[in-house]
C-alpha positions as CSV (number, residue, x, y, z in Angstrom):
1,M,-20.9,4.3,-2.9
2,N,-19.9,0.4,-3.7
3,Q,-17.4,-1.1,-2.2
4,L,-14.8,-0.9,-5.3
5,E,-15.1,2.9,-4.7
6,E,-14.9,3.0,-1.2
7,W,-11.5,1.0,-1.6
8,L,-10.5,3.6,-4.0
9,F,-11.7,6.6,-2.0
10,L,-9.7,5.4,1.2
11,A,-6.5,4.0,-0.6
12,E,-5.7,7.2,-2.0
13,A,-6.7,9.0,1.0
14,D,-3.8,7.0,3.2
15,Y,-2.0,7.9,0.3
16,N,-1.9,11.5,-0.1
17,A,-2.1,12.0,3.5
18,A,1.0,10.2,3.7
19,L,2.6,12.6,0.8
20,W,1.5,15.7,1.9
21,M,3.0,14.5,6.2
22,M,5.7,14.1,4.6
23,K,6.7,17.7,3.5
24,S,5.7,19.4,6.5
25,E,8.3,20.5,8.4
26,N,8.9,17.8,11.5
27,A,7.2,14.7,9.4
28,P,5.9,12.3,11.5
29,Y,7.5,9.5,9.9
30,H,6.2,6.6,11.6
31,I,2.5,7.9,10.8
32,V,3.8,8.2,6.5
33,T,4.6,4.9,6.5
34,Y,1.2,4.4,8.7
35,H,-0.4,5.7,5.9
36,L,1.8,4.3,2.7
37,H,1.4,1.1,4.0
38,Q,-2.8,0.9,4.3
39,A,-2.9,2.9,0.6
40,V,-0.8,-0.2,-0.5
41,E,-3.3,-2.8,1.3
42,K,-6.3,-0.8,0.1
43,M,-5.6,-0.2,-3.7
44,M,-4.6,-4.2,-3.1
45,K,-8.1,-4.9,-2.1
46,A,-9.7,-2.7,-4.5
47,Y,-7.5,-5.2,-7.9
48,L,-8.7,-8.1,-5.6
49,F,-12.0,-6.9,-5.8
50,C,-11.8,-6.1,-9.4
51,C,-10.9,-9.4,-9.7
52,N,-13.9,-11.1,-7.5
53,K,-11.6,-12.7,-5.7
54,E,-12.0,-12.9,-1.7
55,I,-10.5,-10.3,0.4
56,P,-9.1,-11.3,3.5
57,F,-9.4,-9.3,6.7
58,S,-5.2,-9.2,7.1
59,H,-2.6,-5.6,7.0
60,D,-0.5,-8.5,6.1
61,L,0.9,-6.9,2.5
62,R,2.9,-10.6,1.9
63,K,0.1,-12.4,1.7
64,L,-2.1,-9.6,-0.3
65,G,0.8,-10.0,-3.1
66,A,1.1,-13.5,-3.2
67,I,-3.2,-13.8,-3.3
68,I,-2.6,-11.3,-6.6
69,M,1.1,-12.1,-7.9
70,K,-1.2,-15.8,-8.8
71,T,-3.7,-13.6,-10.7
72,N,-2.0,-11.1,-12.1
73,P,2.0,-13.0,-12.7
74,E,3.0,-8.8,-14.2
75,L,2.9,-7.8,-10.9
76,L,5.9,-10.2,-9.5
77,I,8.2,-7.2,-10.2
78,F,6.8,-5.5,-6.5
79,R,7.2,-8.5,-4.8
80,D,10.4,-6.6,-3.2
81,N,8.8,-4.1,-2.7
82,I,5.7,-5.2,-1.2
83,I,8.5,-7.8,1.1
84,E,9.8,-4.3,2.2
85,L,7.0,-2.7,3.4
86,D,5.4,-5.0,5.1
87,E,8.8,-4.9,7.2
88,Y,8.1,-1.4,8.3
89,F,4.8,-2.3,9.5
90,P,5.6,-3.3,13.0
91,K,8.0,-0.7,13.6
92,I,5.1,1.5,12.9
93,R,2.6,-0.5,15.3
94,Y,4.9,-1.7,18.3
95,P,7.4,0.6,20.6
96,Y,10.4,-1.2,19.8
97,G,13.0,1.8,20.3
98,D,13.3,1.3,16.4
99,L,11.7,4.5,15.1
100,I,11.2,5.2,11.2
101,R,13.5,7.4,10.2
102,E,13.3,9.9,7.3
103,E,15.9,8.4,5.2
104,M,13.2,5.0,6.1
105,A,10.0,7.7,5.0
106,I,12.1,8.4,1.5
107,T,12.1,4.7,0.9
108,C,8.9,3.5,1.9
109,V,7.7,6.5,-0.4
110,R,9.3,5.3,-3.5
111,L,8.3,1.9,-2.4
112,A,4.9,2.5,-1.5
113,T,4.4,4.7,-5.0
114,E,6.3,2.4,-7.4
115,V,3.1,-0.9,-5.8
116,Y,0.4,2.0,-5.4
117,R,0.8,3.3,-8.8
118,S,0.8,0.1,-10.7
119,I,-1.5,-1.9,-9.2
120,F,-3.9,1.6,-9.6
121,S,-3.5,1.3,-13.5
122,K,-4.6,-2.9,-13.1
123,V,-7.7,-1.5,-11.9
124,E,-7.8,1.0,-14.1
125,Q,-7.6,-1.2,-16.9
126,M,-9.9,-3.4,-15.5
127,L,-12.5,-1.0,-15.0
128,K,-12.2,-0.4,-19.1
129,H,-13.0,-3.3,-20.4
């Protein structure tokens, strides 16, 4: 498996795990949100790899998004989604007393799905050329 295949495999695994957990009774919403964040992060890194850009060692979706949007301004439409998704990251990593509730997880699924699928389609387009 090459590096691109690995990024795509890991992104898909995180995305599918989040969707699977979301369907379960008593879903662990903080873990769902974590995997959605990871899926978007890894898909962004797959995109950067396809663009021959340096992949930063960062979990910061805003930072990754800024690099991607410079590479492809079409992806600017997802800026707000990326910012909102990134705001959930401290809540899922550290105990601040503000747990992820179901409606927050549903929002994260919607935001992450839009970003994930759009970036994936750009990766697929680049692979065809």
